[in-house]
N, C-alpha and C positions, 0 to 999 in steps of 0.2 A: 600395806596389803593392797593388791590389785583391786580396782573397782570394776564391776561388771557394767560397762557402758554399752550402748547400742553398737558402737564400733566393734567392741570385743565379741559380742554375740554374733554379729554378721560375719566376722572373720572366722569364728569357730564353725559356723554353719558352712562356710565355703572352704574350710580346711586350709586357711591361710594363716596359720598360727606360728609359722617360722618366718624369720626375716627374709630368707631366700624366696619362699613361695609368695610372700606379700609383695616384695620388691619387684618381682617379675610382672605381676598383675598391675601394680601401680605404674610401672614404666610404660606398659602397653596402653593403659588408660590415658596417661599423659600425652603419648604420641597421638592417640586418636583425638583427644580434645584439642591439641595444637592444630590438627588438620581442620577440624570442624570450626573452630573459632578463628582460624587463620592467625594464630599467635605462636610462631615457631619457638619462642622462649620456653614454652611449656614442655616441649619434647625432650629437653635436657634435664628435667627434674628427676631427682633420685632421693631415696630415703636411706639414711644411715642406720646401722643396727641400733645405735643409741636412740635415734628418733622413733624407730619402730617399737622398741621396748617401752618408751614413755607413752606412745599412743595406745599400745595394746593394754598397758597397765592402767591407763586413765590417769597417769601422773602428770597432769597439765595444770598450770596456773592460768594460762591464756591459750587461746586457740592457735593452731599452726599459722604460718605465714599465708597471706591471701592466695598465692598461686597454688600452694599445697592444698588449701581448702577447696579450690576449684576442682582439682584432680580427684580429691576424695569424694566430693559430691557427684562427680561424673562417674566414678568407679562404683559407688555404692548406692546411688540413687536417693540419698537422703540429705537434708540440710546439715551442714557441719555442726550447727548448734545442737541438733538431736544426736548426732553421732557421738559426741563427747559428753552428753548429759548423763548425770547420775540418776535421773528419774527412771532409768531402765535397770538400775541395780535393785532387783527384787528377789535376790537370792534368799534373804531371810524369810520372805513370804513363801517362797517355794519350799523351804525346809519345814516351816510350820504346816504347810498343806500336806506334806508327805507324812509328818508325824501324826497328824490328827486323822487322816483318812486312810493312811497306809497305801495310798496310791501315788503314782508319779505325777508331778505337775504337768499341766498341758505344755506340750513342746512349742517352740517358736515356729512361726510360719516358715515354710520351705523357702530357700533362697530363690531369687529370680534368675532366669537365664540371662546371659549377657545381653541378648538383643531385646530384653524387656526392661532395660534401664529407663525409667521415666524421663530422665534428662535427655537421653539419646532420642527418645520419641519426640519430645518437645522441640529439640534442636533441629531434627530432620524436618518436622512439620514447618518450622520457620523458614528453613532453606527452600522447601518446595513452594512456599507462597511468597517468597521474597521476589522483588522486582527491581530492575534497574531503570524502569520507566514508570513514573507516577502519572496520575490523571492530568496533572498540569502539563506535562510533557506531551501526552497524547493530544490534548486540546490544542497545544501550540502547533504541532505537526498538522493537525486537521485544518486549523484556521490558515496555516501557510498555504496549503493546497487550494483552499477556497479563494484566498487572495490572489494566487497566481491565475486561477481560472477566471476570476472576475476582471482582472486587469489585462488579460491576454490580448484582446482585440484593440486595446489602446497602446500597450507597450510592445507587443510583438515577441516572437520567439528568441531573438538575439539578446534582448534585455532580461527576459524571464527564465531562460534556460539554465543559467547558473544557479538560480534559487531553487528550481525544481531538482537539480542534481544534488544540492545540499540536503534537501528534504529526503531524497532517496538514500543518500549516503548515511545520514543520521539514523534512518529507520533500519538500514542494514547493520549498522554498528550496534544498535540496541538489540537487534535480533541475535547477535552473537553472544549476548548475555543471558540472564535468567529472568523469566517472567511467568506468572500464572497464566492459564489458558485464555482468560478473557483479554488480558493485556496483549498477549502474543498474537491473538487473532486480530486485534485492532492494529498492531504494528504491521502485520501482513497486508491488511487492507490499505494502510497508508503507503507502504512500499509498492503495492500493485498500482495504486492510483498515480503515484509519482512517476512510475515507469510509463504508465499510459499517457500522461501529459507529455513526457519526453518523447514518446513515440509520435504523438500528434505534431509536436514541434518539429521533429525530424522530417515529417512529410512537408511541412511548410518551408523548410530550408532546402528541400530537394534531396535529402539523404535517405533514400528508401530502404537500403540495407540496414542502416542503423534503426530506422523506424520499425522494421520487421522484428529485429532483436528485442527492442523495448516492448513491443506489443506482445510478443511471445512470453516475455517475463511477466508482464502484467496479467496475462491470461492464466499462466501456470500458478502464480501466487494466489490469485483470486479463487481459482478452482480448489486450491489446497484448503481453503477455509469455507468453501461453499458460498462465496459471495457472487451470486448470479448477476447482480446488477453491474458490478465492475467487470466481470467476465464478458458479458454481452457488449459492454461499452468497448472493451479492448478488442473484441472481434470486429466491431464496427470500425475502429480506427485502423486495424490491420487491413480490412477491405478498402478503406479510404486510401491507404498507402499503396496497395496493389493497383488501384484505379489510376492514380497519378503516375505510377511506374509503367502504365500502359498494358498491364496484365489483366485485361477486362474479364476474361472467363474465370480467372482465379478470384478476382474481386467478387464476382457474383456468387461463385461457389462458397466462398468464405462466409459471406453474409447469409446466404440461403441456409447453410448448415446451422448457423446460430439461430435463425428464425425458427427453424424446425424444432430446435430444443425448447424454445419458449415463445410460441406463436402469439400469445396474448400479452406478453410482457411489454411494458412501456418502452424499453430500449429497442424493441423490434421496430418501432416507427423509424428510428434512424437507420437501422439495418436495411429496412425496405427502401426508404427514400434515397438515402445517401449511398448505401452499399449496392443494392440490387438494381434499382431503376436506372441509375446513371450508367452502370456497367452494361446493362441490357440495351440501353440506348446506343452505346458505342458498338454493340454487336448487331444492331439493326433489328432487334426483336420487338416490333411495334406493339403487338398484342400483349406480350409479357410486360412491357413497360406500363401500359394502361392498367393492367390487372394489379401490378405491384403498387402503383401510386394510389389506386383505389383502396387497396388493402391498408396502406399506411394512413390514409385519411379516415377510414372507418375506425382504425385502432386509435387514432387521435381523438375521435368522438367518444370512444369507450373510456379513455383515461382523462378526458376533459383537460387537455394540455393547454398551455397559454396560447393566446391568439397571436401574440407578437413574435418578433424575430429573436429567438433565444440565442445565447452565445454559442459560437461554433464549437468551442472546446468544452462546454459544460457537461457535467455528468448527469444533469437532469434530462428528462425526456425532451425530444424535439418539440418546439412549438409549431403551430400550423403554418405560420409564414415561412419558417425555415424549411418545412416539408415542401411547400409550394415552390420555394426557390430552387430546391433540388429537382422538382418536377420540370421547371423551366429548363434547366441544364439538360435533362433527359430528352426533352422535346427538341432542343437545339440539335442534338446529335442525330435525331430522326428527321430533321428538316421540317418539323411540324410548325411552320412559321406562325400560323394563326393562333395555335394553342399557346405558343411561347408568349405572344403579345397579350393574349387574354390573361394568362396567369401572372405575367409581370405587372399588368395593370391592377390586378386584384391585390397585390402586395405592395404596390408602389408607395403608398403613404406610410406603411409600416417600415419599409426599407429606408425611406428617406429620413424618417425620424429615429432610425437606429443609430447607436453610437459606433457601430462597426463600419469603418471606412472600407474594409475588405469586402463585406457583403454588398455595400452600395457599388463598389467597383465591379464585382463579379456579375451582378445583375445587369449592369450597364453593358458589360462585354457580351453577355448572352443575348440581350436585346439587339445590340449592334450587329452581331453575327446573323440573327434572324432577319434584320432589315436588309442585309446583303443577300439573303436566301430568297427573298420575295421575287415573284415573277417580274416586278418592276423594282429593282433595288433602289433604296433610298441611301445613296452613297454619302451625301453630306451629313445627314443625321447620324448614320452609323459611325462615321469617322469622328464626329463631334463627341458622341458617347464614348468612343474609344479613348480620346484624349482626356475626357473627364475621368475615366477609370484610372488612367495612369497617374493623374494628378492626385486623385483621392488616395491612392496607395503610397505615393510619394517615395520617401526613402526607407520604407519598410516593406520591400517586396516579399511576396510569398509565392510558392511554386504554382498554386492554382491561378493566381493573377498572371504570373509570367506565361504559363502555358496558354491561357485563353487570349491574352493580348497578342502573343506570337501567332496563334491560330487565326485571329482576326486579320493580322497583317498579311498572312499567307492568302486568306480568302479574298482579300482586297486586291490581290495581284493582277487580275484582269483589267483593273482600272488604275494601274500604277501611274499613269500620266495625269490622272485627275488631281487638281490642286489639293483637295481635302485628303486624298490618299497619301500624297507626298508629305503633307504636313504631319499626318499621323505617323508615317514611316520615320520621319526625322525625330519626332518626339519619342517613338518607341525605341529607336536606336540609342538615343541619349539615356532614356530611363533604364534600358537593359544593359548599359555599360557599367552600372553599379557593381561593386565586387560581389555582393550577395546574388544579384541577378546573373552575373557571369558564372557563378558556381552552379546555379540552377541550370543554366544552359549547358554546362559541361556534363552534369548528371543526366540531363535529358538525352544528350547525344550518346 
C-alpha cells in the first residue's frame, strides 16, 4: 500500500502525479541545477516510470542516488530525508479527525511558486556574494603598488614598469570575474593607481601620448568609484605630462580644473605647485605664479604636510620641500634669479639628504640656469653644477633631467668657448647618447 510521504503530498499539491508531468519538471530542475552548480552531468538526469512509481508510492528501502537527491531537493525545496519520511503519513489521524468532528482536516500549505524555492534563494545569494579576489589578494596588490612607489627613485621607470604592468593586468583580469561591491571597489582603486603609476613612468621615459592614455584611464576608473584622492592625483600627473610635452596652457588648465573641484584637498598642493605654478612660469605670468605658490604653501600649513622631500611619485600629499623645489623651477622660467637662489638655499639640506638622485640633479640644474641668468653670470659654478647633475642621474635618465640639462647647454651657448662650457658640453653629449636619452630626444623633437 502506498505511503503518504511528504514527497507524495507535494507532488499532489503541484499536480505532478503522473510520470510525464513529474519527469518534465524534474528534467527542468536538473538543467537549472547543472547551470547553477556548474555540474553538466546533472543536465542529463532522467527518471524512469518505474523510479517514479517507487518514489511516489514511498516504496524505498534506501534513498535515491546522490545526484537524484540533489535534483529533488532543488526542485521541491526540502531535504531528501524529509521528502521520503513516513513522519508525514498522518492519513489515519486525518480520518479520525473527520469522524469525530464531522469537519475536513486542515489542508496542507499551498505550494510555493517556482521562484520561491529556498535552495534557489540560498544559491543565488551565494553567487552574488562570491568573489574571485580575497582579502589576501587585495592586500598583495596594494602592497605591490606601495613597493613600486617607494623604490621608484632608486630603481627608476625601466626596472619597475614591468611590475606596474603586471599589477594593472592582474587587477583587470580579476575585474572580469565576480566580486561583491566592496571588493570590486578596491580592485577599481588598485587598477586606477597602477595606471596612474604607469602614466607617471611614461612621462619620465618621454612617451607623452602613452602617459595621457594611462592618466585618462586612472582618472575614469577612480571617478567610477568616487575615489577623489586618486582622481586628483591622476589629474596632477596628466598636467605633469602636458607640461613636459610643452603644452603649458593645457597643463595649467588641467590642474586648475582639478583644484576648482577640491580647492582644500591635500592633493591640490601638488596640482598648484607642480601643475599650475610651473606652467604659468613658462607662459610668463609672474603674478599668477606668486599667487599659486602662496596658495600651495598655505594649503601645506593647513594639512601639516611633511617638511622633507617626499617621493616624486608618491600618492601622499606633497611635502613642503617638494613644493619649494617646484617653486624654484617656476622662478627659473621667470628669470627670478634671486628668488631661485633663496628658495634653493632653504631646501638645500633636505635635498642633499634625500635618497632621490633625480631631485638633487634637478635642483642643481635649476640653480645652474639661474647662475647663468644673473647680471654677472657665474659660468664656472653653473657648469660644475651641470656636470654634477648629469653624474647624479647616471645611467637612469628621465625626461625632466634631459630637458633641463639640454636647456642649460643651450643657455650656455654664448660662452661656448669657455673651458667649463666645453667640458659640460662634452659630458652632456656623452650622457645624452644613452639609448634612453636618445629616445627622449626623439620624442622632444
